[in-house]
C-alpha positions, 0 to 999 in steps of 0.5 A: 873478429875486429879488423887490425885497423879497428883494434889499433883505433881501440888501443889508441883511444885506450892509451889516450885515456890512460895518459891523461892524468885526470882520468883513472882507469881501474881496468879495461873500459869500452868507449863507443864512437861519438863519446865526448869527455870534457874535463876542466882543470883539476877535475877527476874522472874515475872509470871502473873495470868493465865500464861501457860508454855507449854512443852519444854519451857526454861526460862534462866534469867542471874545474875541481870536480870529481866523477867516480863510476864503479865497475861494470856500469854502462851508459845508454846512448845519448846519456849526459853526465854533468858534474860541478862538484861530486857525482858517484855512480856505483858498480853494475849500474845500467843507464838506458838511453837519454839518462841525464845526471847532474849535481847542479842547477842554475841560480835564479833568485837574484832580481838584479842579475840575469840568470846567466850571471848568477852562477850555479847552485851546486850539490852532490849526487850518489847512485848506489850499486845494482841500479837500473835507470830507465829511459829518459830519467833525470837524476838531479842535484842532491839525489841519493839512490840506494842499492838495487833500486829501479828508476822508472822511465821518465822519472825526475829524482831530486831527493834521497831514496833507500835501497831496494825500491822502485821509484818513478814519477815527477817528482819521483816517489817510491812506487814499490819496495823490492824484496 
């Protein structure tokens, strides 16, 4: 049983999330200690019913961007999700520790400007339902992950993949089709 103090702290954290107009909770969300949510102006974060944000998770949604996470999805500890425009993560997605998801990359093609001055090349990321993202995987700009897909540990995903496959490697490729 949780102590009264822990129950009050959980209630306070939940109410704080509910009161922020940029955050939409579709039911109870479990947020462990040391979770950081950074939302810039005009950004939007949607968390589905039963989401679980584990310790060390960092969510950064930039100005005007949207992050939508479906029901019963959980992050692994030390997961980072960075959104420049639009990222959607389906329901029943399991992220192992050290998962990294981003929809943008630094530009570096202009020779007369520093990389810092060139800004970002922004796309989108879509992750389907019932996906397992194994330890240390990266899902990068313009990735599309189908439903019921497994992303092997350490994979770097930067393109589209269909439903019901196991993908892995650098860059990720289909390793096996699932029935």
